[in-house]
C-alpha positions in Angstrom: -24.8 -27.0 17.5 -23.8 -24.9 20.3 -20.4 -23.0 19.6 -17.3 -23.8 22.3 -16.4 -21.4 25.1 -13.1 -20.8 24.1 -10.5 -18.8 26.5 -8.1 -17.5 24.2 -6.1 -16.5 27.4 -5.6 -20.1 28.0 -4.9 -20.7 24.7 -1.9 -17.7 24.0 -0.5 -19.5 27.5 -0.2 -22.7 26.2 0.9 -22.3 22.9 4.1 -24.4 22.4 7.3 -22.6 21.0 7.9 -18.9 22.9 5.2 -16.1 22.0 5.3 -12.7 23.4 3.6 -9.3 23.1 5.1 -5.8 22.7 3.5 -2.5 22.5 4.8 -1.0 19.2 7.2 0.9 22.0 8.8 -2.4 22.3 7.5 -3.1 25.8 6.6 -6.5 27.2 2.6 -6.7 27.7 2.2 -10.8 28.2 4.4 -13.8 27.5 3.4 -17.2 26.9 4.6 -20.1 29.7 7.5 -21.2 27.1 8.8 -17.9 26.9 9.2 -17.7 30.4 10.7 -21.5 30.6 13.2 -20.8 27.6 14.1 -17.6 28.1 14.6 -18.4 31.3 12.8 -14.9 32.9 9.6 -14.9 35.1 6.7 -12.6 34.1 7.3 -10.0 36.7 11.1 -9.4 35.1 9.3 -9.1 31.3 5.9 -7.5 31.8 6.7 -3.7 31.7 9.9 -3.8 30.7 11.3 -2.7 27.2 12.7 -5.6 25.6 16.6 -4.8 25.5 16.4 -3.9 29.0 15.9 -7.0 29.5 17.9 -8.2 27.0 21.1 -6.7 26.5 23.6 -7.2 23.8 26.2 -9.6 24.9 29.5 -7.1 25.5 32.0 -10.2 25.4 30.8 -10.1 21.8 31.7 -7.3 19.9 30.5 -8.1 17.1 27.2 -9.4 18.0 24.1 -8.0 15.2 21.1 -9.9 17.1 19.5 -7.1 19.5 20.2 -4.2 16.6 18.4 -6.6 14.3 15.6 -7.7 16.1 14.9 -4.2 17.1 15.2 -3.3 13.1 12.8 -6.1 12.2 10.4 -4.9 15.3 10.4 -1.5 14.0 9.5 -2.5 10.0 6.9 -4.6 11.3 4.9 -1.6 13.8 6.2 0.9 10.0 4.7 -1.0 7.4 2.0 -3.0 9.4 3.7 -6.5 7.5 5.1 -9.7 9.2 9.0 -9.6 9.4 11.0 -12.8 9.5 13.9 -13.5 10.3 17.0 -15.4 9.5 18.7 -17.1 12.0 21.0 -14.8 14.7 23.1 -15.9 17.5 21.7 -13.7 20.5 23.0 -14.7 23.6 21.1 -14.6 27.0 22.8 -13.4 30.3 22.1 -16.1 32.8 19.7 -14.4 35.3 21.3 -16.5 38.6 24.4 -15.8 37.8 25.2 -11.9 36.5 27.8 -11.6 34.1 27.6 -15.3 32.9 26.4 -15.2 29.3 24.2 -18.1 27.3 24.9 -18.8 23.7 21.8 -18.9 22.1 20.7 -19.0 19.0 17.2 -18.1 17.4 14.5 -17.8 14.6 12.2 -15.1 14.8 9.0 -13.8 13.3 7.2 -10.5 14.2 3.8 -10.2 12.9 1.8 -7.1 13.9 -1.4 -6.6 15.0 -3.8 -3.9 13.9 -6.8 -1.8 15.5 -9.8 -0.9 13.8 -7.9 2.2 12.5 -5.7 0.4 10.6 -2.3 1.0 13.3 -0.4 -1.5 14.8 -1.4 -1.8 18.5 0.8 -4.9 19.1 3.5 -7.2 17.9 3.4 -10.6 18.2 7.2 -11.3 18.8 7.3 -15.3 18.1 10.7 -17.2 18.6 12.0 -20.5 17.9 14.9 -22.0 20.0 17.3 -24.0 17.3 20.5 -23.7 19.4 20.7 -27.4 19.4 20.0 -27.7 15.7 22.8 -25.2 14.9 25.4 -27.5 17.6 24.0 -30.6 16.0 25.4 -33.7 17.4 28.0 -35.6 15.5 28.8 -38.9 17.7 31.9 -39.6 19.3 34.9 -37.0 18.1 32.2 -35.1 16.4 32.4 -31.6 18.5 34.7 -30.7 15.8 32.4 -31.8 13.7 29.4 -30.4 15.2 31.4 -27.1 15.5 31.7 -26.5 11.7 28.5 -27.1 10.9 27.4 -24.7 13.3 29.5 -22.3 11.7 28.2 -23.2 8.6 24.8 -22.7 9.1 25.3 -19.3 11.0 27.9 -18.0 8.1 24.5 -18.8 5.9 22.3 -17.5 8.0 24.0 -14.0 8.8 25.1 -14.0 4.9 21.1 -14.2 3.5 20.2 -11.5 7.1 22.7 -9.1 4.7 21.7 -9.7 1.6 17.9 -9.3 2.3 18.5 -6.2 4.3 20.5 -4.7 1.3 17.4 -5.8 -1.0 15.9 -3.4 1.6 17.8 -0.8 0.8 18.4 -1.0 -2.7 14.4 -1.0 -2.7 14.2 2.3 -0.6 16.2 3.9 -2.6 14.1 3.0 -5.9 11.1 3.5 -4.0 12.5 7.4 -3.2 13.3 7.8 -7.1 9.3 6.7 -8.0 8.3 9.0 -5.7 9.6 11.4 -6.6 8.7 10.6 -10.4 5.6 10.2 -9.5 5.7 13.8 -7.9 7.2 15.4 -10.6 4.8 14.1 -13.6 1.3 14.7 -11.4 0.9 18.1 -11.7 -0.5 20.2 -9.0 -3.9 21.9 -9.7 -3.5 25.0 -10.6 -6.0 27.5 -9.3 -9.1 27.2 -11.3 -12.5 29.9 -11.0 -14.1 27.1 -10.2 -13.5 24.4 -6.8 -12.2 21.4 -7.5 -9.9 19.0 -5.2 -7.6 16.2 -6.9 -6.3 13.2 -5.1 -3.2 10.5 -5.6 -3.0 7.3 -3.4 -0.4 5.6 -3.7 -0.3 1.4 -3.3 1.3 -0.2 -0.8 3.7 -2.4 -2.6 5.2 -2.3 -6.5 7.0 0.3 -5.2 4.0 2.4 -3.7 3.9 4.0 -7.4 1.7 2.7 -10.6 0.2 4.4 -13.9 -2.7 6.3 -13.2 -3.0 10.2 -13.6 -5.1 12.9 -13.4 -5.2 16.2 -15.2 -7.3 19.2 -15.3 -7.0 22.2 -18.2 -8.9 25.3 -19.0 -9.9 25.9 -22.3 -11.1 28.6 -24.8 -14.0 30.1 -23.1 -15.7 29.3 -19.7 -14.8 25.7 -20.1 -12.6 22.9 -18.2 -11.1 19.5 -19.1 -10.2 17.0 -17.0 -9.2 13.9 -17.1 -8.2 10.6 -15.4 -6.5 7.4 -17.0 -4.5 4.1 -15.6 -1.4 2.9 -17.0 -1.5 -1.3 -16.6 1.6 -2.3 -15.1 3.4 -1.0 -11.9 6.5 0.6 -11.0 9.0 3.1 -12.7 8.2 1.3 -16.4 4.3 2.0 -15.9 5.1 5.5 -14.5 7.4 6.8 -17.3 4.2 5.2 -19.8 2.0 7.5 -17.8 4.1 10.5 -18.1 4.0 9.8 -21.7 0.0 9.7 -22.5 -1.0 12.3 -19.6 1.4 14.7 -21.7 0.0 13.5 -24.9 -4.0 14.1 -24.0 -3.4 17.4 -21.9 -2.1 18.8 -25.3 -4.9 17.1 -27.6 -6.9 18.4 -24.9 -6.6 21.8 -26.0 -6.4 21.4 -29.9 -9.2 19.4 -30.4 -13.4 20.3 -30.5 -13.9 17.4 -27.7 -13.0 14.6 -25.4 -14.1 11.8 -27.7 -11.5 13.7 -30.3 -8.9 13.8 -27.5 -8.9 10.1 -26.9 -8.9 9.2 -30.5 -5.4 11.2 -30.9 -4.4 10.0 -27.7 -5.1 6.1 -29.1 -3.0 6.8 -32.3 -0.3 7.9 -29.9 -0.5 5.1 -27.7 0.5 2.7 -30.5 3.6 3.8 -31.0 4.6 3.7 -27.1 5.6 0.4 -25.0 3.6 -1.0 -22.4 0.9 1.9 -23.3 -1.7 -0.9 -24.8 -5.1 -1.5 -22.9 -4.5 1.8 -21.0 -7.8 3.1 -19.7 -9.2 6.9 -19.5 -12.3 8.8 -19.1 -12.4 12.4 -20.5 -14.7 15.1 -19.8 -14.8 18.8 -21.0 -17.7 21.3 -18.8 -19.2 24.2 -20.4 -20.2 26.5 -17.3 -21.9 28.9 -20.0 -24.5 26.1 -21.4 -24.7 23.8 -18.0 -23.0 20.5 -20.1 -20.4 17.9 -19.8 -19.5 16.4 -22.8 -17.8 12.6 -21.8 -16.3 10.3 -23.5 -14.3 6.6 -21.7 -12.0 4.1 -23.1 -12.5 1.1 -21.1 -12.7 3.6 -17.8 -14.8 3.0 -15.2 -17.7 5.8 -15.6 -17.5 9.4 -13.8 -20.1 10.5 -11.1 -22.4 12.9 -11.3 -24.0 14.1 -7.9 -26.5 16.7 -8.0 -27.1 18.9 -4.7 -30.2 17.0 -3.6 -28.1 14.0 -3.5 -28.9 11.6 -6.7 -25.9 10.1 -8.3 -25.5 9.5 -12.2 -22.8 7.4 -13.7 -21.7 9.0 -17.0 -21.0 5.8 -18.9 -22.8 6.4 -22.2 -19.6 7.0 -24.0 -17.7 4.0 -23.5 -15.4 2.0 -25.9 -12.6 -0.3 -25.5 -9.0 0.6 -23.9 -6.5 2.8 -25.7 -4.7 0.2 -28.7 -7.2 -2.7 -27.8 -8.9 -2.3 -31.3 -6.9 -3.5 -34.4 -7.2 -0.5 -35.9 -8.2 3.0 -35.1 -11.7 3.7 -35.2 -13.9 7.1 -34.3 -14.8 6.9 -30.4 -18.2 7.9 -29.3 -18.5 10.9 -26.7 -22.1 12.2 -25.1 -23.6 15.4 -23.1 -25.4 15.8 -20.3 -26.3 18.9 -18.5 -25.7 19.7 -15.0 -27.5 21.7 -11.9 -25.3 24.5 -10.8 -24.2 23.2 -7.1 -23.5 19.9 -8.6 -19.8 17.5 -8.4 -18.7 16.0 -10.8 -16.2 12.9 -9.4 -13.2 11.0 -12.0 -11.4 8.3 -11.0 -9.5 5.6 -11.5 -10.2 1.7 -10.4 -8.4 1.3 -7.0 -11.0 3.5 -5.7 -13.7 1.3 -6.3 -12.5 -2.7 -7.8 -11.8 -5.3 -5.1 -11.2 -9.2 -6.0 -13.7 -9.9 -4.2 -16.3 -8.1 -5.2 -18.7 -7.2 -8.3 -17.4 -3.7 -9.8 -21.1 -3.0 -9.2 -20.6 -3.1 -5.5 -18.1 -0.8 -5.2 -19.7 1.2 -7.5 -22.6 1.3 -5.3 -20.2 1.8 -2.2 -19.2 4.7 -4.1 -22.4 6.7 -5.0 -23.8 6.1 -1.2 -20.1 7.9 0.1 -20.9 10.9 -2.4 -24.9 11.2 -1.3 -24.3 11.1 2.2 -21.3 13.6 2.3 -22.7 15.6 -0.7 -23.3 18.9 1.6 -19.5 18.8 1.9 -16.3 21.1 -0.2 -14.7 19.7 -3.1 -11.5 19.3 -0.4 -13.4 17.6 2.6 -15.8 15.7 0.2 -12.3 13.8 -1.6 -10.7 12.7 2.0 -13.9 11.8 2.7 -14.1 9.1 -0.1 -10.3 8.2 -0.1 -11.2 7.0 3.7 -15.0 5.7 3.6 -13.9 4.0 0.0 -10.2 2.2 0.5 -9.4 -0.2 3.1 -7.2 1.4 6.3 -4.6 -1.4 5.9 -4.0 0.2 2.0 -4.3 -1.6 -1.8 -2.2 -3.1 -4.1 -3.4 -0.6 -6.5 -3.2 2.8 -7.0 -5.8 5.7 -6.3 -6.0 8.7 -8.3 -9.3 10.9 -8.4 -10.7 14.4 -9.4 -13.5 16.2 -7.3 -14.8 18.8 -9.6 -18.1 21.6 -7.8 -19.7 22.7 -11.1 
């Protein structure tokens, strides 16, 4: 059956209710017919103009906040790439035919971002419902006073909700700052190793932008290095605090044990005494440059990827056990060993890099292998950036991502 040709411009202009398109700089680029009619402005008076030049605040209402709150909502949509729904607000409009005369209006606005191919906001859809008559309400004979009481009550409740919403946003911003500072303190800056290494931490788009993923690199006696990544279940400050404890414990265990399996066994015993550490996953590898070998062990974590100079990718999945504290009692953990060719690349990562709710994990692993093979000639720093660009959605994910890229 042939699909009908849809004139989306005609659909836009015929939409019921007021709808406008603005640039991220809040300049009108299009409005539908209802917007022209209800706002009392023609397209020529709107298009190409800054919104608040067309609709300034009513100077006769010193306490009016419609312009400030509308601007804040639109800029939030631009900054976050997410829809922002406002509480009902009063925003008077100057009569275009009678300058200096203001008409009282109440509006219910929604500001929704439109993203371009690069994930940046290119337009804002500004949809507004005119609710002035609802606010005023009809009360029948002698009902004018009751109508004004209802108007005042509805408007007061809307303002209170808007103020509560703003306080919550401010509190979230403060807690987010604390969380990010904590995350930065807990994830060590990689010290210069005598081998090429790059690390990345990509925060989630929600949950205070901080979760429980970590990475660690440590020099060991001899020509060896230990690398590890881990993922604590949960989000927010609590997960970050658990992450800090486990990362430090594993880093210490790596320095006093003979291999990654023993280090994970020690971490497993420690995790059983830490609230919130249950089912944490982690992968660790000891790299021995003298013998060109990698010894690795995994506690329920996605397998490290080994990229040879020719572009072949092998996932190190021969020593995987359940996550920390998942079993009823402590048991020895397995480890495996593989050789590597000089110039190969070892990549450890957390599940945020490869897992998507609508996909099988093998799809994510295949995507990682393809990206590694295509970018095999890049240095570790550039390769780390390329992996994040290839594998993470431009709009962000609901899980954070930790990544280590080590040239062998």
